[in-house]
C-alpha beads as a LAMMPS data file, in Angstrom:
LAMMPS data file: protein, C-alpha beads

387 atoms
386 bonds

1 atom types
1 bond types

-500.0 500.0 xlo xhi
-500.0 500.0 ylo yhi
-500.0 500.0 zlo zhi

Masses

1 110.0

Atoms # bond

1 1 1 16.156 0.440 -20.737
2 1 1 14.693 -2.970 -20.062
3 1 1 12.493 -2.800 -16.662
4 1 1 13.436 -5.056 -13.539
5 1 1 11.018 -6.862 -13.090
6 1 1 9.861 -8.935 -9.435
7 1 1 6.867 -11.040 -8.526
8 1 1 5.357 -13.196 -6.090
9 1 1 6.292 -17.033 -6.624
10 1 1 2.897 -18.000 -6.740
11 1 1 -0.414 -16.271 -6.623
12 1 1 -3.880 -17.744 -6.131
13 1 1 -6.688 -15.321 -6.964
14 1 1 -10.191 -15.362 -6.582
15 1 1 -12.766 -15.990 -3.811
16 1 1 -12.465 -18.711 -1.556
17 1 1 -8.185 -18.375 -2.562
18 1 1 -7.401 -18.088 1.502
19 1 1 -8.598 -21.287 1.873
20 1 1 -5.499 -22.189 -0.514
21 1 1 -3.401 -21.590 2.157
22 1 1 -2.258 -24.995 3.173
23 1 1 -2.325 -26.198 -0.553
24 1 1 0.190 -23.547 -1.049
25 1 1 2.626 -24.260 2.074
26 1 1 2.374 -28.073 0.386
27 1 1 3.814 -27.070 -2.964
28 1 1 6.805 -24.461 -1.201
29 1 1 7.657 -27.550 1.118
30 1 1 7.237 -24.943 4.094
31 1 1 5.488 -27.032 6.942
32 1 1 5.847 -24.006 10.410
33 1 1 4.787 -21.037 9.755
34 1 1 4.211 -17.726 12.059
35 1 1 1.008 -15.994 11.365
36 1 1 1.253 -12.147 11.932
37 1 1 -1.952 -10.303 11.796
38 1 1 -3.749 -7.909 13.919
39 1 1 -6.455 -8.351 17.523
40 1 1 -9.376 -7.586 15.156
41 1 1 -8.942 -10.199 13.285
42 1 1 -8.519 -12.281 16.124
43 1 1 -11.337 -11.238 17.398
44 1 1 -13.747 -11.888 14.390
45 1 1 -12.680 -15.235 14.378
46 1 1 -11.161 -15.075 10.643
47 1 1 -7.533 -16.102 12.508
48 1 1 -9.178 -18.828 14.313
49 1 1 -10.355 -20.266 11.056
50 1 1 -7.662 -20.129 9.134
51 1 1 -5.619 -21.781 12.037
52 1 1 -7.656 -24.619 11.492
53 1 1 -7.427 -25.652 8.010
54 1 1 -3.657 -25.556 8.469
55 1 1 -4.243 -27.667 11.601
56 1 1 -6.585 -30.303 9.382
57 1 1 -3.685 -29.927 6.971
58 1 1 -1.709 -31.554 9.762
59 1 1 0.648 -27.955 10.292
60 1 1 1.562 -26.482 13.123
61 1 1 1.185 -22.366 13.377
62 1 1 2.079 -19.834 16.055
63 1 1 0.167 -16.587 15.720
64 1 1 1.246 -13.217 16.535
65 1 1 -1.327 -10.574 17.113
66 1 1 0.282 -7.416 18.458
67 1 1 0.939 -5.452 15.122
68 1 1 -0.036 -2.131 15.447
69 1 1 -1.775 -0.004 12.548
70 1 1 1.895 1.930 10.804
71 1 1 3.796 -0.383 12.422
72 1 1 6.515 1.465 14.679
73 1 1 10.728 0.046 15.551
74 1 1 8.911 -1.039 19.164
75 1 1 5.963 -3.100 17.473
76 1 1 8.572 -4.901 15.087
77 1 1 11.145 -5.331 18.029
78 1 1 8.144 -7.469 19.771
79 1 1 7.438 -9.787 16.991
80 1 1 11.093 -10.572 16.587
81 1 1 11.215 -11.778 19.697
82 1 1 7.701 -13.854 19.442
83 1 1 9.359 -15.513 16.222
84 1 1 13.293 -16.825 18.389
85 1 1 10.223 -18.276 20.306
86 1 1 9.290 -21.202 17.738
87 1 1 11.004 -22.967 15.197
88 1 1 9.578 -21.187 11.940
89 1 1 10.615 -21.700 8.166
90 1 1 8.352 -18.975 6.986
91 1 1 5.525 -16.350 7.970
92 1 1 2.212 -15.301 6.598
93 1 1 0.714 -11.938 6.826
94 1 1 -2.565 -11.592 7.040
95 1 1 -4.331 -8.366 7.129
96 1 1 -4.828 -5.218 5.837
97 1 1 -1.443 -3.205 5.271
98 1 1 -0.198 -2.995 8.337
99 1 1 0.412 -6.424 9.524
100 1 1 1.479 -7.171 6.126
101 1 1 4.204 -4.887 6.556
102 1 1 4.674 -6.340 9.897
103 1 1 4.827 -9.728 8.908
104 1 1 7.715 -8.650 5.683
105 1 1 10.110 -7.200 8.221
106 1 1 9.642 -9.552 10.540
107 1 1 10.579 -12.090 8.240
108 1 1 13.628 -10.108 6.461
109 1 1 15.458 -8.569 9.853
110 1 1 14.823 -11.968 12.246
111 1 1 17.163 -12.933 10.312
112 1 1 19.685 -10.478 10.651
113 1 1 20.280 -9.654 13.992
114 1 1 23.135 -7.585 13.484
115 1 1 21.054 -4.550 12.280
116 1 1 19.047 -2.032 13.917
117 1 1 15.865 -1.600 11.906
118 1 1 17.115 1.879 10.989
119 1 1 19.429 0.195 8.926
120 1 1 17.221 -1.101 6.358
121 1 1 15.394 2.040 5.248
122 1 1 16.412 3.945 2.388
123 1 1 19.143 4.232 0.636
124 1 1 19.680 0.585 2.145
125 1 1 18.122 -1.922 -0.527
126 1 1 17.465 -5.028 0.874
127 1 1 17.826 -7.899 -1.484
128 1 1 19.421 -10.707 0.595
129 1 1 16.474 -13.174 1.573
130 1 1 15.200 -14.014 4.891
131 1 1 11.872 -16.342 5.672
132 1 1 10.130 -16.768 2.968
133 1 1 7.090 -14.203 2.968
134 1 1 2.832 -15.392 2.756
135 1 1 0.895 -12.589 1.764
136 1 1 -3.302 -12.968 2.466
137 1 1 -4.199 -9.327 2.290
138 1 1 -8.135 -8.261 3.824
139 1 1 -8.411 -5.328 2.541
140 1 1 -7.725 -3.919 -1.321
141 1 1 -5.688 -1.007 -1.161
142 1 1 -2.307 -1.389 0.200
143 1 1 -1.238 -4.211 -2.684
144 1 1 1.595 -5.185 0.026
145 1 1 1.321 -8.628 -0.976
146 1 1 3.192 -7.752 -4.215
147 1 1 5.718 -5.132 -3.594
148 1 1 9.157 -5.017 -2.621
149 1 1 8.420 -2.927 -0.030
150 1 1 8.021 -2.375 3.762
151 1 1 7.078 0.890 6.144
152 1 1 8.061 0.929 9.584
153 1 1 7.336 4.364 11.621
154 1 1 10.301 5.441 14.228
155 1 1 8.775 6.676 16.793
156 1 1 11.232 8.590 18.156
157 1 1 11.966 10.726 15.435
158 1 1 8.315 10.246 13.888
159 1 1 9.894 9.371 10.483
160 1 1 7.974 6.864 8.341
161 1 1 10.926 4.696 6.646
162 1 1 10.796 3.039 3.369
163 1 1 12.337 0.073 3.405
164 1 1 13.528 -1.599 -0.074
165 1 1 14.320 -4.476 -1.902
166 1 1 13.478 -7.970 -3.355
167 1 1 13.492 -9.965 0.668
168 1 1 10.191 -7.922 0.680
169 1 1 9.010 -9.553 -1.698
170 1 1 6.466 -12.168 -0.957
171 1 1 6.892 -15.427 -2.529
172 1 1 3.016 -16.589 -2.030
173 1 1 0.121 -14.270 -2.584
174 1 1 -3.460 -15.728 -1.898
175 1 1 -5.979 -12.559 -3.265
176 1 1 -9.415 -13.709 -1.741
177 1 1 -11.874 -10.628 -2.177
178 1 1 -14.206 -12.870 0.118
179 1 1 -12.287 -11.338 2.423
180 1 1 -13.166 -7.648 2.400
181 1 1 -17.001 -8.169 2.135
182 1 1 -17.555 -6.614 5.779
183 1 1 -14.946 -3.641 5.848
184 1 1 -17.332 -0.215 6.310
185 1 1 -17.177 2.014 4.211
186 1 1 -14.213 4.412 5.292
187 1 1 -11.952 1.380 4.980
188 1 1 -13.751 1.157 1.394
189 1 1 -13.207 4.222 0.759
190 1 1 -9.262 5.223 1.635
191 1 1 -8.065 1.530 0.328
192 1 1 -9.810 2.081 -2.767
193 1 1 -8.458 5.525 -3.716
194 1 1 -4.881 4.161 -1.899
195 1 1 -4.812 1.921 -4.702
196 1 1 -6.003 4.258 -7.237
197 1 1 -2.843 6.593 -6.265
198 1 1 -0.679 3.699 -6.702
199 1 1 -1.940 2.795 -10.302
200 1 1 -1.622 6.514 -10.907
201 1 1 1.449 7.069 -9.800
202 1 1 3.180 4.173 -11.252
203 1 1 1.829 5.079 -14.561
204 1 1 3.616 8.525 -14.357
205 1 1 6.754 7.559 -12.868
206 1 1 9.572 8.760 -14.471
207 1 1 10.678 4.695 -13.906
208 1 1 7.796 3.291 -15.523
209 1 1 7.856 0.747 -18.218
210 1 1 5.744 -1.050 -20.602
211 1 1 5.178 -3.679 -17.784
212 1 1 4.370 -1.722 -15.474
213 1 1 2.016 0.485 -16.970
214 1 1 -0.775 -2.131 -18.345
215 1 1 -0.279 -3.256 -14.486
216 1 1 -1.473 0.940 -13.544
217 1 1 -3.507 1.165 -16.644
218 1 1 -5.597 -1.454 -16.065
219 1 1 -5.953 -1.220 -12.444
220 1 1 -7.308 2.173 -12.895
221 1 1 -9.435 0.273 -15.434
222 1 1 -10.824 -2.057 -12.250
223 1 1 -11.154 0.920 -9.253
224 1 1 -12.437 3.661 -10.842
225 1 1 -15.630 2.707 -12.021
226 1 1 -16.121 0.532 -8.683
227 1 1 -14.914 2.489 -5.770
228 1 1 -18.135 4.499 -5.748
229 1 1 -20.447 1.724 -6.312
230 1 1 -18.945 -0.219 -3.419
231 1 1 -18.465 2.672 -1.015
232 1 1 -22.143 2.435 -1.333
233 1 1 -23.052 -1.078 -1.190
234 1 1 -20.652 -3.005 0.335
235 1 1 -22.116 -6.033 -0.635
236 1 1 -21.332 -5.454 -4.376
237 1 1 -19.871 -8.602 -4.669
238 1 1 -18.351 -8.125 -8.300
239 1 1 -17.781 -4.600 -7.129
240 1 1 -15.011 -5.867 -4.446
241 1 1 -13.839 -8.325 -6.758
242 1 1 -12.633 -5.591 -9.122
243 1 1 -11.328 -3.501 -6.550
244 1 1 -9.342 -6.058 -5.411
245 1 1 -7.967 -6.974 -7.814
246 1 1 -7.722 -3.633 -8.798
247 1 1 -5.276 -3.310 -5.592
248 1 1 -2.776 -5.693 -6.700
249 1 1 -2.359 -5.053 -10.079
250 1 1 -1.914 -1.296 -8.485
251 1 1 0.548 -2.980 -6.167
252 1 1 2.498 -4.813 -9.218
253 1 1 2.715 -1.761 -10.963
254 1 1 4.225 0.455 -8.435
255 1 1 6.572 -2.112 -7.152
256 1 1 8.284 -2.422 -10.466
257 1 1 7.876 1.484 -11.497
258 1 1 7.709 3.515 -8.417
259 1 1 5.247 5.695 -6.393
260 1 1 6.450 9.385 -6.762
261 1 1 5.029 13.120 -4.953
262 1 1 1.872 11.763 -3.526
263 1 1 3.466 9.241 -1.170
264 1 1 6.347 11.156 -0.775
265 1 1 4.522 13.931 0.954
266 1 1 1.784 11.444 2.558
267 1 1 3.521 9.704 4.817
268 1 1 4.848 12.520 7.233
269 1 1 1.233 13.530 7.735
270 1 1 0.915 9.454 8.760
271 1 1 3.586 9.749 10.983
272 1 1 3.083 12.966 12.403
273 1 1 -0.799 12.791 12.904
274 1 1 -1.175 9.749 12.561
275 1 1 -3.681 9.662 9.922
276 1 1 -4.711 6.507 7.973
277 1 1 -2.738 6.120 4.918
278 1 1 -4.902 6.002 1.817
279 1 1 -6.245 8.292 3.622
280 1 1 -3.395 11.131 3.349
281 1 1 -2.489 9.811 0.042
282 1 1 -6.592 10.952 -0.549
283 1 1 -5.946 14.144 0.579
284 1 1 -3.234 15.021 -1.004
285 1 1 -3.880 13.586 -4.408
286 1 1 -5.774 16.267 -6.453
287 1 1 -3.086 18.827 -5.990
288 1 1 0.039 17.089 -6.262
289 1 1 -1.964 16.391 -9.617
290 1 1 -2.295 19.638 -10.636
291 1 1 1.141 20.114 -9.900
292 1 1 2.897 17.424 -11.851
293 1 1 0.041 17.049 -14.781
294 1 1 1.884 20.057 -16.957
295 1 1 5.456 17.847 -16.627
296 1 1 3.270 14.654 -17.793
297 1 1 0.182 15.676 -19.868
298 1 1 -0.007 12.711 -21.805
299 1 1 0.544 10.146 -19.377
300 1 1 -1.933 12.202 -16.755
301 1 1 -4.590 12.518 -19.919
302 1 1 -4.049 8.056 -20.186
303 1 1 -5.311 8.132 -16.555
304 1 1 -8.148 9.938 -17.075
305 1 1 -9.184 7.548 -20.005
306 1 1 -8.390 4.730 -18.328
307 1 1 -10.698 6.106 -15.542
308 1 1 -13.484 6.231 -18.113
309 1 1 -13.986 10.349 -17.678
310 1 1 -12.472 10.812 -21.101
311 1 1 -12.789 9.760 -24.226
312 1 1 -10.474 8.308 -26.404
313 1 1 -10.441 11.330 -28.808
314 1 1 -10.221 14.245 -26.501
315 1 1 -6.904 16.250 -26.506
316 1 1 -4.789 15.653 -23.653
317 1 1 -5.563 19.669 -22.054
318 1 1 -9.051 18.530 -21.724
319 1 1 -8.525 15.275 -20.716
320 1 1 -6.959 16.337 -17.794
321 1 1 -9.081 18.602 -16.860
322 1 1 -11.503 16.266 -16.233
323 1 1 -9.081 14.394 -14.541
324 1 1 -8.725 16.761 -11.791
325 1 1 -12.482 16.982 -11.449
326 1 1 -13.079 13.306 -10.991
327 1 1 -9.973 13.253 -8.143
328 1 1 -12.175 16.266 -6.354
329 1 1 -15.632 14.732 -7.483
330 1 1 -14.269 11.146 -5.517
331 1 1 -12.510 13.132 -2.899
332 1 1 -16.157 14.584 -2.149
333 1 1 -18.211 11.858 -2.328
334 1 1 -16.393 9.272 -0.829
335 1 1 -16.252 11.835 2.351
336 1 1 -12.293 12.835 2.062
337 1 1 -11.798 15.651 4.578
338 1 1 -9.395 17.866 5.212
339 1 1 -5.844 17.863 6.993
340 1 1 -8.762 20.437 9.229
341 1 1 -11.685 18.483 8.813
342 1 1 -9.437 15.777 10.214
343 1 1 -9.023 17.286 13.259
344 1 1 -5.391 18.256 12.666
345 1 1 -4.177 21.396 14.942
346 1 1 -3.617 23.980 12.156
347 1 1 -0.386 25.593 15.179
348 1 1 1.303 22.162 14.680
349 1 1 0.194 21.184 11.070
350 1 1 2.481 24.976 9.841
351 1 1 4.666 24.496 12.491
352 1 1 5.620 20.329 11.069
353 1 1 5.448 21.377 7.447
354 1 1 9.237 22.062 7.458
355 1 1 10.615 18.800 8.634
356 1 1 7.916 16.945 6.800
357 1 1 8.935 18.358 3.861
358 1 1 12.414 17.174 4.747
359 1 1 11.511 13.456 5.234
360 1 1 8.821 13.826 2.179
361 1 1 12.615 14.801 -0.163
362 1 1 14.128 12.468 2.232
363 1 1 12.169 10.060 0.901
364 1 1 13.483 9.648 -2.515
365 1 1 9.535 9.007 -4.060
366 1 1 9.436 13.060 -4.945
367 1 1 12.701 12.293 -7.018
368 1 1 10.308 9.638 -9.625
369 1 1 7.316 11.790 -9.481
370 1 1 7.307 14.208 -13.756
371 1 1 7.660 16.995 -12.125
372 1 1 10.762 16.962 -9.097
373 1 1 9.782 19.634 -6.587
374 1 1 12.213 22.084 -4.629
375 1 1 11.590 22.558 -0.796
376 1 1 9.350 25.129 -1.053
377 1 1 6.698 24.067 -3.579
378 1 1 6.346 21.397 -1.749
379 1 1 5.578 23.510 1.334
380 1 1 3.392 24.866 -1.087
381 1 1 1.040 21.623 -1.988
382 1 1 0.819 21.503 1.914
383 1 1 -0.109 24.991 2.695
384 1 1 -2.498 24.666 -0.440
385 1 1 -3.984 20.943 0.981
386 1 1 -4.704 22.632 4.450
387 1 1 -6.330 25.410 2.870

Bonds

1 1 1 2
2 1 2 3
3 1 3 4
4 1 4 5
5 1 5 6
6 1 6 7
7 1 7 8
8 1 8 9
9 1 9 10
10 1 10 11
11 1 11 12
12 1 12 13
13 1 13 14
14 1 14 15
15 1 15 16
16 1 16 17
17 1 17 18
18 1 18 19
19 1 19 20
20 1 20 21
21 1 21 22
22 1 22 23
23 1 23 24
24 1 24 25
25 1 25 26
26 1 26 27
27 1 27 28
28 1 28 29
29 1 29 30
30 1 30 31
31 1 31 32
32 1 32 33
33 1 33 34
34 1 34 35
35 1 35 36
36 1 36 37
37 1 37 38
38 1 38 39
39 1 39 40
40 1 40 41
41 1 41 42
42 1 42 43
43 1 43 44
44 1 44 45
45 1 45 46
46 1 46 47
47 1 47 48
48 1 48 49
49 1 49 50
50 1 50 51
51 1 51 52
52 1 52 53
53 1 53 54
54 1 54 55
55 1 55 56
56 1 56 57
57 1 57 58
58 1 58 59
59 1 59 60
60 1 60 61
61 1 61 62
62 1 62 63
63 1 63 64
64 1 64 65
65 1 65 66
66 1 66 67
67 1 67 68
68 1 68 69
69 1 69 70
70 1 70 71
71 1 71 72
72 1 72 73
73 1 73 74
74 1 74 75
75 1 75 76
76 1 76 77
77 1 77 78
78 1 78 79
79 1 79 80
80 1 80 81
81 1 81 82
82 1 82 83
83 1 83 84
84 1 84 85
85 1 85 86
86 1 86 87
87 1 87 88
88 1 88 89
89 1 89 90
90 1 90 91
91 1 91 92
92 1 92 93
93 1 93 94
94 1 94 95
95 1 95 96
96 1 96 97
97 1 97 98
98 1 98 99
99 1 99 100
100 1 100 101
101 1 101 102
102 1 102 103
103 1 103 104
104 1 104 105
105 1 105 106
106 1 106 107
107 1 107 108
108 1 108 109
109 1 109 110
110 1 110 111
111 1 111 112
112 1 112 113
113 1 113 114
114 1 114 115
115 1 115 116
116 1 116 117
117 1 117 118
118 1 118 119
119 1 119 120
120 1 120 121
121 1 121 122
122 1 122 123
123 1 123 124
124 1 124 125
125 1 125 126
126 1 126 127
127 1 127 128
128 1 128 129
129 1 129 130
130 1 130 131
131 1 131 132
132 1 132 133
133 1 133 134
134 1 134 135
135 1 135 136
136 1 136 137
137 1 137 138
138 1 138 139
139 1 139 140
140 1 140 141
141 1 141 142
142 1 142 143
143 1 143 144
144 1 144 145
145 1 145 146
146 1 146 147
147 1 147 148
148 1 148 149
149 1 149 150
150 1 150 151
151 1 151 152
152 1 152 153
153 1 153 154
154 1 154 155
155 1 155 156
156 1 156 157
157 1 157 158
158 1 158 159
159 1 159 160
160 1 160 161
161 1 161 162
162 1 162 163
163 1 163 164
164 1 164 165
165 1 165 166
166 1 166 167
167 1 167 168
168 1 168 169
169 1 169 170
170 1 170 171
171 1 171 172
172 1 172 173
173 1 173 174
174 1 174 175
175 1 175 176
176 1 176 177
177 1 177 178
178 1 178 179
179 1 179 180
180 1 180 181
181 1 181 182
182 1 182 183
183 1 183 184
184 1 184 185
185 1 185 186
186 1 186 187
187 1 187 188
188 1 188 189
189 1 189 190
190 1 190 191
191 1 191 192
192 1 192 193
193 1 193 194
194 1 194 195
195 1 195 196
196 1 196 197
197 1 197 198
198 1 198 199
199 1 199 200
200 1 200 201
201 1 201 202
202 1 202 203
203 1 203 204
204 1 204 205
205 1 205 206
206 1 206 207
207 1 207 208
208 1 208 209
209 1 209 210
210 1 210 211
211 1 211 212
212 1 212 213
213 1 213 214
214 1 214 215
215 1 215 216
216 1 216 217
217 1 217 218
218 1 218 219
219 1 219 220
220 1 220 221
221 1 221 222
222 1 222 223
223 1 223 224
224 1 224 225
225 1 225 226
226 1 226 227
227 1 227 228
228 1 228 229
229 1 229 230
230 1 230 231
231 1 231 232
232 1 232 233
233 1 233 234
234 1 234 235
235 1 235 236
236 1 236 237
237 1 237 238
238 1 238 239
239 1 239 240
240 1 240 241
241 1 241 242
242 1 242 243
243 1 243 244
244 1 244 245
245 1 245 246
246 1 246 247
247 1 247 248
248 1 248 249
249 1 249 250
250 1 250 251
251 1 251 252
252 1 252 253
253 1 253 254
254 1 254 255
255 1 255 256
256 1 256 257
257 1 257 258
258 1 258 259
259 1 259 260
260 1 260 261
261 1 261 262
262 1 262 263
263 1 263 264
264 1 264 265
265 1 265 266
266 1 266 267
267 1 267 268
268 1 268 269
269 1 269 270
270 1 270 271
271 1 271 272
272 1 272 273
273 1 273 274
274 1 274 275
275 1 275 276
276 1 276 277
277 1 277 278
278 1 278 279
279 1 279 280
280 1 280 281
281 1 281 282
282 1 282 283
283 1 283 284
284 1 284 285
285 1 285 286
286 1 286 287
287 1 287 288
288 1 288 289
289 1 289 290
290 1 290 291
291 1 291 292
292 1 292 293
293 1 293 294
294 1 294 295
295 1 295 296
296 1 296 297
297 1 297 298
298 1 298 299
299 1 299 300
300 1 300 301
301 1 301 302
302 1 302 303
303 1 303 304
304 1 304 305
305 1 305 306
306 1 306 307
307 1 307 308
308 1 308 309
309 1 309 310
310 1 310 311
311 1 311 312
312 1 312 313
313 1 313 314
314 1 314 315
315 1 315 316
316 1 316 317
317 1 317 318
318 1 318 319
319 1 319 320
320 1 320 321
321 1 321 322
322 1 322 323
323 1 323 324
324 1 324 325
325 1 325 326
326 1 326 327
327 1 327 328
328 1 328 329
329 1 329 330
330 1 330 331
331 1 331 332
332 1 332 333
333 1 333 334
334 1 334 335
335 1 335 336
336 1 336 337
337 1 337 338
338 1 338 339
339 1 339 340
340 1 340 341
341 1 341 342
342 1 342 343
343 1 343 344
344 1 344 345
345 1 345 346
346 1 346 347
347 1 347 348
348 1 348 349
349 1 349 350
350 1 350 351
351 1 351 352
352 1 352 353
353 1 353 354
354 1 354 355
355 1 355 356
356 1 356 357
357 1 357 358
358 1 358 359
359 1 359 360
360 1 360 361
361 1 361 362
362 1 362 363
363 1 363 364
364 1 364 365
365 1 365 366
366 1 366 367
367 1 367 368
368 1 368 369
369 1 369 370
370 1 370 371
371 1 371 372
372 1 372 373
373 1 373 374
374 1 374 375
375 1 375 376
376 1 376 377
377 1 377 378
378 1 378 379
379 1 379 380
380 1 380 381
381 1 381 382
382 1 382 383
383 1 383 384
384 1 384 385
385 1 385 386
386 1 386 387
């Protein structure tokens, strides 16, 4: 069966790519952008730099900076109201995963006022386009600049709603590793493990294809040797560039295959306990890999080889054992806490486990896993992760 591949129409990749925004807009025939970002990037002066570059090119823009971590229905509604206040022909997402997800939602949902935000979550697929989206990531993790998804949290039900469709795929992506040079250690670790998880899950997914496989393996080869280097030395330019390119390639991989059980179980942790997405992925990755590996031994062994922790000549069983050791070592060395170590209350964790398991299955991601879990098996993994 042929893979259904979708990619941004334009990509500028490399140091200084973000400075080419005005040229990219001109190439696309766009001239009235709304910039969706966050307060930190405004305070840091990076938004001003972006706006100044547009102004010098004769392009007037407006800035919406009231995005929040893990975008909520309320924050998107606020953004949609801001969009109505101007005459815009495109939306620029500038920031980490939350501003990019917010930009996608605002661009798509702003063109269809008849629907509630919850109408866009799975199983609905939104392919009819909204406003064109240009993505400029400032973290090396989500790969959102190259994916056809956005995630919005329903703050009433504490559900992270997965909203899929080609409409959310940016028309252009400006991937500039220089924007990541000042990322703090914790954010560096969380986003790197997030992108590594994207690559592994895309490769073992039941929806993997020849194209996504090559993107996933290439991403692992870039990310695995560099995440410790950059965690320990944030000024490592070559390492930063490798992580940024790896994150984008991992985003391409899972956008054209899928994520799987780690992400299905991770989203409820983020929604209920406000754990950053990459960190909740990291908490789960070793346990979910151990559960899943028997159903896709060769694929997980390939992942170990791509990451450089097993040789090409080594047998699959041994390679997977090395992979599990490596994932545990990464968490230890990058100081990934357990849910308890993060400060989550045990009684609340255990009381919400059935709800989290239900939400994980409802997201559809566990169905792409090489070993599809039952509710009881998901509960057991949550229990293992706590213990």
